N, CA, C and O of each residue as an XYZ file, in Angstrom:
828
protein
N      -4.018     26.224    -11.551
C      -3.206     26.248    -10.238
C      -2.063     26.695    -10.619
O      -1.407     26.329    -11.595
N      -1.688     27.904     -9.450
C      -0.524     28.249     -9.180
C       0.377     27.306     -9.640
O      -0.145     26.195     -9.728
N       2.087     27.361    -10.119
C       2.669     26.914    -10.507
C       3.517     26.101     -9.269
O       3.599     24.892     -9.051
N       4.150     27.331     -8.505
C       4.653     27.161     -6.980
C       3.707     26.215     -6.183
O       4.022     25.063     -5.884
N       2.600     26.760     -5.888
C       1.691     25.918     -5.038
C       1.755     24.472     -5.413
O       2.165     23.651     -4.593
N       1.323     24.074     -6.764
C       1.441     23.047     -7.451
C       2.506     22.293     -7.214
O       2.339     21.126     -6.861
N       3.569     22.736     -7.342
C       4.948     22.030     -6.796
C       5.177     21.949     -5.245
O       5.904     21.087     -4.751
N       4.674     22.670     -4.684
C       4.562     22.557     -3.068
C       3.435     21.490     -2.850
O       3.774     20.702     -1.966
N       2.343     21.248     -3.317
C       1.224     20.437     -3.390
C       1.947     18.905     -3.119
O       2.024     18.148     -2.151
N       2.427     18.889     -4.525
C       2.633     17.396     -5.024
C       3.996     17.110     -4.086
O       4.174     15.915     -3.850
N       5.014     18.061     -3.501
C       5.819     17.504     -2.465
C       5.260     17.308     -1.266
O       5.787     16.368     -0.672
N       4.442     17.806     -0.715
C       3.787     17.288      0.496
C       2.998     16.160      0.426
O       3.145     15.395      1.380
N       2.270     15.854     -0.348
C       1.455     14.621     -0.547
C       2.536     13.424     -1.104
O       2.270     12.265     -0.786
N       3.627     13.657     -1.844
C       4.189     12.825     -2.273
C       5.106     12.090     -0.783
O       5.207     10.890     -0.530
N       5.726     13.358      0.088
C       6.392     12.966      1.148
C       5.269     12.156      2.154
O       5.638     11.534      3.151
N       4.098     12.245      1.807
C       3.198     11.489      2.939
C       2.707     10.129      2.353
O       2.107      9.228      2.938
N       3.168     10.217      0.867
C       2.719      8.701      0.328
C       4.082      8.094      0.500
O       3.995      6.868      0.582
N       5.265      8.527      0.577
C       6.326      7.500      0.745
C       6.394      7.390      2.462
O       6.946      6.370      2.876
N       6.096      7.951      3.061
C       5.872      7.286      4.514
C       5.103      6.037      4.746
O       5.565      5.062      5.339
N       3.499      6.143      4.079
C       2.825      5.008      3.918
C       3.349      3.883      3.243
O       2.845      2.833      3.639
N       4.327      3.739      2.215
C       4.278      2.713      1.308
C       6.047      2.350      1.782
O       6.612      1.391      1.256
N       6.618      3.043      2.586
C       7.730      2.791      3.344
C       7.265      1.661      4.349
O       7.708      0.514      4.403
N       6.112      2.326      5.266
C       5.659      1.407      6.604
C       5.380     -0.025      5.808
O       5.859     -1.072      6.241
N       4.499      0.022      4.509
C       4.090     -1.144      3.822
C       4.806     -2.150      3.878
O       4.583     -3.220      4.444
N       5.908     -1.737      3.134
C       7.053     -2.487      2.615
C       7.866     -3.022      3.536
O       8.345     -4.143      3.366
N       8.203     -2.054      4.967
C       9.217     -2.610      6.121
C       8.302     -3.548      6.437
O       8.675     -4.696      6.197
N       7.110     -3.418      6.947
C       6.113     -4.727      7.656
C       6.418     -5.861      6.999
O       6.585     -6.917      7.608
N       6.550     -5.735      5.341
C       6.554     -6.969      4.765
C       7.615     -7.947      5.090
O       7.525     -9.098      5.517
N       8.920     -7.026      4.709
C      10.183     -7.469      5.027
C      10.546     -8.210      6.633
O      11.111     -9.289      6.817
N       9.989     -7.191      7.743
C      10.171     -7.308      8.927
C       9.290     -8.918      9.292
O       9.771     -9.848      9.939
N       8.264     -8.882      8.823
C       7.397    -10.324      8.967
C       8.477    -11.588      8.834
O       9.048    -12.433      9.523
N       8.344    -11.089      7.372
C       9.288    -12.454      6.806
C      10.647    -12.747      7.258
O      11.248    -13.788      6.993
N      11.122    -11.726      7.991
C      12.602    -11.849      8.438
C      12.178    -12.850     10.069
O      12.841    -13.814     10.451
N      11.234    -12.424     10.621
C      10.840    -13.277     11.729
C      10.465    -14.306     11.397
O      10.595    -15.125     12.307
N      10.072    -14.682     10.573
C       9.280    -16.194      9.617
C      10.558    -17.043      9.221
O      10.534    -18.252      8.986
N      11.587    -16.295      9.185
C      12.703    -17.274      8.600
C      13.448    -16.542      7.259
O      14.489    -17.118      6.943
N      13.159    -15.591      6.574
C      13.542    -15.381      5.462
C      14.524    -13.957      5.490
O      14.111    -12.994      6.136
N      15.478    -13.894      4.961
C      16.440    -12.957      5.477
C      16.756    -12.341      4.285
O      17.755    -11.624      4.334
N      16.024    -12.443      2.932
C      16.353    -11.905      1.759
C      16.530    -10.411      1.725
O      17.445     -9.732      1.260
N      14.982     -9.946      2.578
C      14.892     -8.718      2.704
C      16.040     -7.608      3.503
O      16.344     -6.421      3.384
N      16.329     -8.423      4.111
C      17.345     -7.881      5.071
C      18.642     -7.469      4.274
O      19.222     -6.393      4.129
N      18.915     -9.005      3.722
C      20.362     -8.947      3.052
C      20.307     -7.852      1.619
O      21.196     -7.229      1.039
N      19.042     -7.952      1.426
C      19.474     -6.793      0.039
C      19.072     -5.020      0.583
O      18.979     -4.130     -0.263
N      18.948     -4.848      1.513
C      19.004     -3.674      2.203
C      17.367     -3.012      2.410
O      17.041     -1.850      2.656
N      16.712     -3.948      2.255
C      15.010     -3.404      2.325
C      14.500     -3.448      3.710
O      13.493     -2.823      4.044
N      15.174     -4.168      4.499
C      14.463     -4.074      6.138
C      14.784     -3.058      6.697
O      15.598     -3.086      7.620
N      14.157     -1.810      6.222
C      14.626     -0.282      6.647
C      13.904      0.553      6.656
O      13.044      0.277      5.820
N      13.618      1.809      7.277
C      12.427      2.672      7.225
C      12.904      3.627      6.322
O      12.088      4.473      5.957
N      14.213      3.691      5.815
C      14.661      4.508      4.681
C      13.821      4.515      3.645
O      13.771      3.473      2.992
N      13.020      5.577      3.256
C      12.299      5.653      2.038
C      13.078      5.214      0.557
O      12.569      4.657     -0.416
N      14.786      5.768      0.790
C      14.974      5.773     -0.671
C      15.223      4.249     -0.926
O      15.297      3.988     -2.126
N      15.350      3.319     -0.193
C      15.560      1.877     -0.357
C      14.257      1.199     -0.948
O      14.104      0.065     -1.400
N      13.397      2.210     -0.809
C      11.833      1.258     -1.459
C      11.344      1.865     -2.781
O      10.479      1.209     -3.363
N      11.683      2.813     -3.254
C      11.471      3.373     -4.390
C      11.805      3.131     -5.610
O      12.976      3.113     -5.987
N      10.638      2.886     -6.474
C      10.540      2.600     -7.612
C      10.171      3.342     -8.672
O       9.062      3.874     -8.639
N      11.016      3.518     -9.799
C      11.054      5.008    -10.979
C       9.550      4.975    -11.358
O       8.910      6.026    -11.321
N       9.067      4.019    -11.657
C       7.630      4.090    -12.205
C       6.538      4.252    -11.247
O       5.813      5.244    -11.329
N       6.360      3.376    -10.356
C       5.440      2.874     -9.196
C       5.323      4.142     -8.222
O       4.251      4.661     -7.911
N       6.550      4.550     -7.802
C       6.937      5.499     -6.797
C       6.800      6.945     -7.302
O       6.222      7.827     -6.666
N       7.236      7.070     -8.202
C       7.668      8.416     -8.732
C       6.595      8.946    -10.201
O       5.907      9.963    -10.115
N       6.614      8.187    -11.315
C       6.071      8.623    -12.313
C       4.709      8.562    -12.315
O       4.102      9.526    -12.780
N       4.015      7.488    -11.828
C       2.522      7.285    -11.388
C       2.152      8.207    -10.348
O       1.127      8.776    -10.722
N       2.485      8.586     -9.301
C       1.912      9.797     -8.473
C       2.250     11.142     -9.148
O       1.535     12.130     -8.977
N       2.953     11.153     -9.640
C       3.149     12.659    -10.831
C       2.090     12.729    -11.657
O       1.484     13.798    -11.588
N       1.578     11.758    -12.586
C       0.780     11.590    -13.516
C      -0.650     11.606    -12.837
O      -1.473     12.326    -13.404
N      -1.006     11.030    -11.887
C      -1.894     11.091    -11.204
C      -2.317     12.741    -10.382
O      -3.372     13.370    -10.297
N      -1.122     12.955     -9.954
C      -1.361     14.461     -9.425
C      -2.058     15.364    -10.440
O      -3.130     15.952    -10.291
N      -1.275     15.363    -11.465
C      -1.590     16.265    -12.838
C      -3.066     15.835    -13.413
O      -4.016     16.611    -13.513
N      -3.070     14.709    -13.703
C      -4.563     14.064    -14.232
C      -5.600     14.370    -13.375
O      -6.667     14.461    -13.982
N      -5.692     14.594    -11.988
C      -6.739     14.900    -11.027
C      -6.502     16.286    -10.410
O      -6.944     16.582     -9.300
N      -5.907     16.981    -11.047
C      -5.778     18.521    -11.004
C      -5.195     18.959     -9.363
O      -5.488     19.938     -8.677
N      -4.342     17.897     -9.101
C      -3.924     17.608     -7.785
C      -4.714     17.272     -6.592
O      -4.354     17.586     -5.458
N      -5.743     16.661     -6.847
C      -6.863     16.184     -5.921
C      -6.245     14.862     -5.058
O      -6.618     14.548     -3.927
N      -5.220     14.165     -5.851
C      -5.074     12.623     -5.407
C      -3.826     12.302     -5.931
O      -3.451     12.564     -7.074
N      -3.058     11.603     -4.882
C      -1.668     11.202     -5.267
C      -1.753      9.580     -4.702
O      -2.064      9.300     -3.545
N      -1.459      8.713     -5.611
C      -1.268      7.436     -5.376
C      -0.190      6.754     -6.052
O       0.098      7.006     -7.222
N       0.640      5.574     -5.088
C       1.587      5.016     -5.984
C       1.971      3.813     -4.936
O       1.396      3.611     -3.866
N       2.916      3.160     -5.399
C       3.242      1.937     -4.727
C       4.851      2.013     -4.671
O       5.501      2.790     -5.370
N       5.392      1.133     -3.776
C       7.057      0.974     -3.681
C       7.416     -0.296     -4.476
O       6.545     -1.066     -4.883
N       8.844     -0.499     -4.698
C       9.248     -1.555     -5.124
C       9.006     -2.621     -4.251
O       9.128     -2.413     -3.044
N       8.589     -4.048     -4.775
C       8.322     -4.913     -3.884
C       9.126     -5.556     -2.811
O      10.089     -6.112     -3.339
N       9.125     -5.672     -1.833
C      10.293     -6.369     -1.067
C      10.401     -7.891     -1.733
O       9.442     -8.520     -2.180
N      11.768     -8.336     -1.699
C      12.179     -9.639     -2.364
C      11.608    -10.455     -0.835
O      11.653     -9.989      0.304
N      11.085    -11.791     -1.278
C      10.669    -12.571     -0.551
C      11.089    -14.127     -1.135
O      10.668    -14.377     -2.265
N      11.840    -15.126     -0.490
C      12.285    -16.079     -1.021
C      11.481    -17.215      0.100
O      12.032    -17.806      1.028
N      10.177    -17.294     -0.266
C       9.435    -18.170     -0.023
C       9.591    -19.415      0.704
O       8.852    -19.877      1.573
N      10.837    -19.967      0.140
C      11.489    -21.668      0.413
C      12.151    -21.358      1.991
O      12.124    -22.113      2.963
N      12.630    -20.258      1.908
C      13.242    -20.124      3.337
C      12.460    -19.846      4.439
O      13.091    -19.498      5.437
N      11.012    -19.916      4.553
C      10.103    -19.742      5.388
C      10.278    -20.948      6.053
O      10.956    -21.887      5.635
N       9.505    -20.902      7.351
C       9.389    -22.180      8.198
C       7.984    -22.859      7.601
O       8.031    -23.999      7.139
N       7.068    -22.311      7.623
C       5.789    -22.978      6.917
C       5.544    -21.867      5.941
O       5.014    -20.808      6.276
N       6.054    -22.212      4.392
C       5.726    -21.510      3.311
C       4.341    -21.301      3.082
O       4.114    -20.114      2.849
N       3.359    -22.007      3.064
C       2.083    -21.698      2.726
C       1.259    -20.847      3.782
O       0.471    -20.023      3.318
N       1.388    -20.994      5.434
C       0.725    -20.459      6.279
C       1.782    -19.143      6.578
O       1.275    -18.307      7.327
N       2.850    -18.899      6.219
C       3.736    -17.750      6.329
C       3.581    -16.520      5.401
O       3.812    -15.332      5.623
N       2.961    -17.372      3.912
C       2.717    -16.472      3.252
C       1.415    -15.286      3.353
O       1.331    -14.189      2.801
N       0.586    -15.894      4.163
C      -0.911    -15.408      4.590
C      -0.004    -14.396      5.469
O       0.061    -13.302      4.909
N       0.671    -14.446      6.613
C       1.071    -13.536      7.522
C       1.932    -12.422      6.974
O       1.698    -11.258      7.301
N       3.013    -12.763      6.076
C       3.661    -11.584      5.364
C       2.741    -10.739      4.121
O       3.029     -9.626      3.680
N       1.528    -11.622      3.685
C       0.739    -10.685      2.824
C      -0.063     -9.799      3.788
O      -0.327     -8.725      3.247
N      -0.513     -9.894      4.983
C      -1.378     -9.320      5.899
C      -0.802     -8.362      6.372
O      -1.481     -7.450      6.844
N       0.814     -8.281      6.383
C       1.638     -7.280      6.984
C       1.820     -6.217      6.518
O       2.144     -5.481      7.450
N       1.803     -5.600      5.467
C       1.783     -4.476      4.855
C       0.414     -3.962      5.230
O       0.286     -3.151      6.147
N      -0.745     -4.479      4.445
C      -2.364     -3.846      4.976
C      -2.374     -3.151      6.513
O      -2.646     -2.008      6.881
N      -1.922     -4.453      7.298
C      -2.157     -4.001      8.642
C      -1.367     -3.016      9.260
O      -1.830     -2.335     10.175
N      -0.229     -2.876      8.852
C       0.587     -1.957      9.105
C       0.174     -0.524      8.558
O       0.721      0.449      9.077
N      -0.740     -0.331      7.560
C      -1.180      0.798      6.980
C      -2.311      1.153      7.700
O      -2.523      2.352      7.885
N      -3.133      0.256      8.172
C      -4.252      0.155      9.408
C      -3.997      0.732     10.236
O      -4.702      1.671     10.605
N      -2.744      0.333     10.913
C      -2.456      0.882     12.092
C      -2.036      2.135     12.191
O      -2.315      2.832     13.167
N      -1.332      2.544     11.203
C      -0.973      4.073     11.160
C      -2.018      4.935     10.747
O      -2.128      6.133     11.008
N      -2.728      4.262     10.120
C      -4.199      5.280     10.099
C      -4.959      5.428     11.139
O      -5.528      6.506     11.309
N      -5.120      4.346     12.062
C      -5.706      4.439     13.440
C      -4.915      5.491     14.131
O      -5.467      6.457     14.657
N      -3.741      5.329     14.135
C      -2.760      6.208     15.080
C      -2.936      8.097     14.695
O      -2.960      9.118     15.381
N      -3.031      7.768     13.176
C      -3.423      9.454     12.513
C      -4.955      9.964     13.166
O      -5.282     11.016     13.715
N      -5.582      8.942     12.897
C      -7.068      9.081     13.736
C      -6.836      9.576     15.147
O      -7.384     10.570     15.625
N      -6.090      8.898     15.685
C      -6.191      9.347     17.403
C      -5.431     10.718     17.354
O      -5.621     11.410     18.354
N      -4.681     11.204     16.479
C      -3.730     12.390     16.588
C      -4.934     13.353     16.402
O      -5.168     14.240     17.223
N      -5.695     13.144     15.284
C      -6.675     14.433     14.558
C      -7.264     14.886     16.079
O      -7.467     16.082     16.285
N      -7.512     13.959     17.061
C      -8.361     14.613     18.219
C      -7.792     15.605     19.185
O      -8.435     16.111     20.105
N      -6.033     15.939     18.793
C      -5.670     16.645     19.509
C      -4.758     17.653     18.997
O      -4.397     18.613     19.677
N      -4.287     17.386     17.499
C      -3.651     18.710     16.998
C      -4.365     19.972     16.643
O      -5.595     20.007     16.617
N      -3.629     20.996     16.372
C      -4.190     22.284     16.166
C      -4.690     22.131     14.887
O      -4.413     21.129     14.228
N      -5.691     23.385     14.289
C      -6.263     23.019     13.067
C      -5.312     22.837     11.676
O      -5.513     22.069     10.736
N      -4.242     23.772     11.860
C      -3.121     23.703     10.728
C      -2.624     22.356     10.365
O      -1.992     22.157      9.328
N      -2.942     21.331     11.318
C      -2.064     20.153     11.206
C      -3.239     19.150     10.851
O      -3.034     17.945     10.999
N      -4.724     19.703     10.289
C      -5.551     18.521     10.244
C      -5.036     18.117      8.713
O      -4.649     16.991      8.399
N      -5.110     19.243      7.846
C      -4.804     18.654      6.326
C      -3.971     17.482      6.395
O      -4.520     16.384      6.299
N      -2.823     17.550      6.534
C      -1.470     16.743      6.604
C      -2.199     15.123      6.911
O      -2.196     14.092      6.239
N      -2.761     15.450      8.169
C      -2.970     14.319      9.172
C      -3.770     13.428      8.479
O      -3.563     12.215      8.426
N      -4.991     14.219      7.767
C      -5.937     13.503      7.349
C      -5.344     12.712      6.108
O      -5.332     11.483      6.052
N      -4.906     13.462      5.225
C      -3.972     13.156      4.039
C      -3.564     11.501      4.352
O      -4.149     10.560      3.815
N      -2.690     11.393      5.114
C      -2.092     10.556      5.703
C      -2.656      9.146      6.108
O      -2.229      8.003      5.947
N      -4.021      9.784      6.823
C      -4.980      8.722      7.377
C      -5.359      8.000      5.919
O      -4.973      6.858      5.670
N      -6.005      8.637      5.160
C      -6.472      8.486      3.781
C      -5.714      7.514      3.091
O      -6.119      6.398      2.766
N      -4.310      8.110      2.832
C      -3.387      6.921      1.808
C      -3.185      5.746      2.364
O      -2.972      4.658      1.831
N      -3.277      6.079      3.616
C      -2.954      4.660      4.388
C      -3.915      3.450      4.411
O      -3.626      2.262      4.554
N      -5.240      4.078      4.221
C      -6.324      3.465      4.325
C      -6.698      2.822      3.074
O      -7.221      1.710      2.994
N      -6.306      3.825      1.801
C      -6.247      3.510      0.464
C      -5.290      2.337      0.038
O      -5.693      1.399     -0.650
N      -4.156      2.434      0.434
C      -3.163      1.147      0.167
C      -3.336     -0.197      1.058
O      -3.004     -1.324      0.691
N      -4.023      0.203      2.517
C      -4.397     -1.105      2.780
C      -5.371     -1.831      2.024
O      -5.090     -2.952      1.599
N      -6.518     -1.291      1.806
C      -7.848     -1.949      1.123
C      -7.212     -1.957     -0.369
O      -6.858     -3.087     -0.708
N      -7.052     -1.226     -1.066
C      -6.228     -1.597     -2.558
C      -5.617     -2.642     -2.559
O      -5.915     -3.419     -3.466
N      -4.274     -3.183     -1.323
C      -3.371     -4.049     -1.848
C      -4.325     -5.429     -1.179
O      -3.808     -6.509     -1.465
N      -5.480     -5.524     -0.435
C      -6.242     -6.696      0.089
C      -6.926     -7.037     -1.157
O      -7.749     -7.944     -1.035
N      -6.780     -6.495     -2.420
C      -7.519     -7.138     -3.495
C      -7.057     -8.267     -3.865
O      -5.835     -8.295     -3.726
N      -7.568     -9.387     -4.349
C      -6.895    -10.553     -4.693
C      -6.394    -10.542     -5.992
O      -6.724    -11.582     -6.562
N      -5.710     -9.775     -6.726
C      -5.392     -9.682     -7.947
C      -3.860     -9.776     -7.983
O      -3.240     -8.726     -7.819
N      -3.113    -11.031     -8.198
C      -1.680    -10.827     -8.529
C      -1.170     -9.648     -8.851
O      -1.923     -8.992     -9.572
N       0.015     -9.048     -8.533
C       0.903     -9.323     -7.468
C       0.480     -8.811     -5.924
O       1.190     -8.865     -4.920
N      -0.831     -8.320     -6.032
C      -1.070     -7.526     -4.699
C      -1.216     -8.474     -3.397
O      -1.317     -9.696     -3.506
N      -1.218     -7.885     -2.313
C      -1.016     -8.653     -1.103
C      -2.192     -9.523     -0.751
O      -2.075    -10.425      0.079
N      -3.486     -9.228     -1.457
C      -4.710    -10.109     -1.539
C      -4.461    -11.304     -1.882
O      -5.015    -12.270     -1.357
N      -3.441    -11.400     -2.974
C      -3.609    -12.560     -3.782
C      -2.650    -13.688     -2.786
O      -2.820    -14.902     -2.676
N      -1.607    -12.816     -2.129
C      -0.621    -13.971     -1.536
C      -1.431    -14.551     -0.343
O      -1.250    -15.708      0.036
N      -2.389    -13.659      0.276
C      -3.060    -14.548      1.222
C      -4.198    -15.686      0.748
O      -4.521    -16.784      1.203
N      -4.621    -14.923     -0.333
C      -5.562    -16.024     -1.146
C      -4.861    -17.708     -1.435
O      -5.331    -18.833     -1.263
N      -3.501    -17.195     -1.960
C      -2.815    -18.310     -2.385
C      -2.263    -19.068     -1.148
O      -1.814    -20.211     -1.233
N      -2.314    -18.495     -0.211
C      -1.951    -19.328      1.194
C      -3.339    -19.993      1.910
O      -3.470    -20.802      2.827
N      -4.258    -19.311      1.106
C      -5.370    -20.157      2.037
C      -6.245    -21.640      1.029
O      -6.955    -22.571      1.409
N      -5.789    -21.263     -0.201
C      -6.328    -22.186     -1.213
C      -5.289    -23.616     -1.075
O      -4.111    -23.637     -0.719
N      -6.089    -24.667     -1.449
C      -5.326    -26.222     -1.628
C      -4.130    -25.679     -2.742
O      -4.265    -24.786     -3.579
N      -3.101    -26.392     -2.511
C      -1.716    -26.564     -3.183
C      -1.935    -26.305     -4.778
O      -1.322    -25.424     -5.380
N      -3.065    -27.348     -5.513
C      -2.832    -27.284     -6.878
C      -3.765    -25.750     -7.134
O      -3.431    -24.976     -8.031
N      -4.801    -25.500     -6.332
C      -5.352    -24.579     -6.881
C      -4.569    -23.158     -6.656
O      -4.805    -22.129     -7.288
N      -3.477    -23.333     -5.507
C      -3.224    -21.863     -5.460
C      -2.107    -21.851     -6.491
O      -1.963    -20.745     -7.014
N      -1.097    -23.009     -7.011
C      -0.575    -23.125     -8.153
C      -1.246    -22.720     -9.328
O      -0.513    -22.215    -10.179
N      -2.171    -22.789     -9.535
C      -2.970    -22.355    -10.601
C      -3.411    -21.006    -10.817
O      -3.565    -20.536    -11.945
N      -3.649    -20.279     -9.578
C      -4.114    -19.041     -9.274
C      -2.855    -18.099     -9.355
O      -2.948    -16.877     -9.470
N      -1.529    -18.874     -9.275
C      -0.377    -18.196     -9.270
C      -0.003    -17.798    -10.855
O       0.686    -16.825    -11.160
N      -0.411    -18.452    -11.509
C      -0.259    -18.618    -12.959
C      -0.919    -17.008    -13.422
O      -0.500    -16.416    -14.416
N      -1.764    -16.573    -12.716
C      -2.361    -15.310    -13.374
C      -1.935    -13.864    -12.890
O      -2.555    -12.802    -12.847
N      -0.490    -14.264    -12.503
C       0.272    -13.000    -11.932
C       0.994    -12.292    -13.436
O       1.338    -11.111    -13.477
N       1.119    -13.114    -14.452
C       1.887    -12.532    -15.618
C       0.778    -11.237    -16.075
O       1.027    -10.128    -16.546
N      -0.458    -11.851    -15.743
C      -1.591    -10.607    -16.366
C      -2.100     -9.948    -15.318
O      -3.186     -9.404    -15.520
N      -1.546     -9.826    -14.086
C      -1.734     -9.262    -12.805
C      -2.103     -7.775    -13.208
O      -3.285     -7.436    -13.269
N      -1.049     -6.874    -13.487
C      -0.962     -5.742    -14.099
C      -1.962     -5.177    -14.986
O      -2.507     -4.126    -14.648
N      -2.314     -5.821    -16.232
C      -3.080     -6.008    -16.998
C      -4.744     -5.531    -16.426
O      -5.490     -4.556    -16.519
N      -4.745     -6.886    -15.805
C      -5.987     -6.953    -15.000
C      -6.265     -5.827    -14.048
O      -7.404     -5.363    -13.999
N      -5.358     -5.381    -13.330
C      -5.398     -4.025    -12.544
C      -5.621     -2.659    -13.289
O      -6.354     -1.815    -12.774
N      -5.031     -2.441    -14.433
C      -5.278     -1.159    -15.238
C      -6.838     -1.219    -15.783
O      -7.455     -0.157    -15.857
N      -7.560     -2.619    -16.215
C      -8.642     -2.703    -16.893
C      -9.729     -2.399    -15.545
O     -10.818     -1.834    -15.645
N      -9.118     -2.933    -14.285
C     -10.168     -2.565    -12.953
C      -9.892     -0.994    -12.803
O     -10.899     -0.288    -12.852
N      -8.808     -0.431    -12.649
C      -8.868      0.941    -12.615
C      -9.972      1.877    -13.967
O     -10.724      2.849    -13.896
N      -9.594      1.063    -14.962
C     -10.277      2.018    -16.227
C     -11.662      1.842    -16.348
O     -12.369      2.638    -16.967
N     -12.102      0.791    -15.760
C     -13.594      0.552    -15.686
C     -14.384      1.345    -14.489
O     -15.597      1.516    -14.367
N     -13.358      1.756    -13.684
C     -13.970      2.809    -12.670
C     -14.280      2.263    -11.220
O     -14.991      2.851    -10.405
N     -13.615      1.001    -11.008
C     -13.795      0.355    -10.060
C     -13.219      1.065     -8.712
O     -13.704      0.672     -7.651
N     -12.417      1.881     -8.681
C     -11.857      2.911     -7.891
C     -12.927      3.327     -7.013
O     -13.077      3.109     -5.811
N     -13.847      4.147     -8.067
C     -14.733      4.946     -7.661
C     -15.914      3.850     -7.089
O     -16.321      3.831     -5.927
N     -16.270      3.133     -7.958
C     -17.701      2.512     -7.316
C     -17.549      1.415     -6.046
O     -18.551      1.017     -5.453
N     -16.127      0.947     -5.674
C     -15.960      0.145     -4.843
C     -15.073      0.590     -3.876
O     -15.408      0.619     -2.692
N     -13.604      1.058     -4.381
C     -12.488      1.487     -3.118
C     -13.055      2.605     -2.424
O     -13.273      2.519     -1.215
N     -13.287      3.532     -3.001
C     -13.355      4.722     -2.189
C     -14.885      4.652     -1.583
O     -14.919      5.356     -0.573
N     -15.925      4.157     -1.801
C     -16.977      3.758     -0.723
C     -16.170      2.913      0.729
O     -16.240      3.276      1.903
N     -15.588      1.972      0.290
C     -14.573      0.959      1.363
C     -13.905      2.012      2.032
O     -14.286      2.186      3.189
N     -13.001      2.773      1.614
C     -12.343      3.594      2.186
C     -13.056      4.775      3.086
O     -12.599      5.137      4.170
N     -14.073      5.245      2.567
C     -14.850      6.054      3.334
C     -15.529      5.723      4.557
O     -15.611      6.390      5.589
N     -16.093      4.378      4.235
C     -16.546      3.392      5.591
C     -15.789      3.372      6.567
O     -16.054      3.838      7.675
N     -14.323      2.583      6.093
C     -13.195      2.277      7.401
C     -12.763      3.677      7.934
O     -12.262      3.721      9.058
N     -12.903      4.721      7.282
C     -12.462      6.049      8.282
C     -13.824      6.721      8.889
O     -13.750      7.554      9.793
N     -14.406      6.526      8.629
C     -15.725      6.866      9.268
C     -15.728      5.831     10.967
O     -15.705      6.225     12.133
N     -15.759      4.726     10.500
C     -15.501      3.755     11.590
C     -14.504      4.182     12.619
O     -14.685      3.882     13.799
N     -13.345      4.943     12.190
C     -12.495      5.492     13.092
C     -13.063      6.787     13.536
O     -12.271      7.519     14.129
N     -14.042      7.136     13.402
C     -14.816      8.327     13.911
C     -14.098      9.629     13.299
O     -13.992     10.692     13.910
N     -13.807      9.478     12.505
C     -13.226     10.693     11.654
C     -14.202     10.955     10.397
O     -14.725     10.194      9.583
N     -14.235     12.760     10.637
C     -15.404     12.985      9.739
C     -14.796     13.915      8.850
O     -14.317     14.962      9.286
N     -14.766     13.543      7.309
C     -14.000     14.558      6.114
C     -15.010     15.495      5.743
O     -14.771     16.360      4.900
């Protein structure tokens, strides 16, 4: 792959990834703020400025490694999690569900907007719009996996009885290990990508 082309390709993919993860984290912070927790606002995270959400490993190093290891076919990453003080919420157990759902729902909404735009934009804009659509769907579905600390685990904790929720929360210390095993076993290819494809087809977009 030509070096200049690789740099431009990574920069474009990275910029679109930043949009998706920024919207995701902003949604978490906004819903938490509306439900009584000002932690995200006070820590400067209730913003659509991507710089406030960058994590050195998840936002920069991981996307770069994935870009190089897939020969430029895919860039994926995450932002620094928005801080939430669940004790400040009006109804912590119920509100945990809404905060957990906020990020994936924001990504789905942005993906639907991209799907609508694809019907009207000129051909040269299709590639970037399709990529932004895809990365939003990937982020939404991936974060709904109920493995701590992903959003799906917060939703499940809010639904479980208190004693089971506390026991389940204890798995968070092993969450990243479980996630890496999940990825290493090829579950992205077996489960995530088929779901991503199905959702995109439901939006009426063909790839």
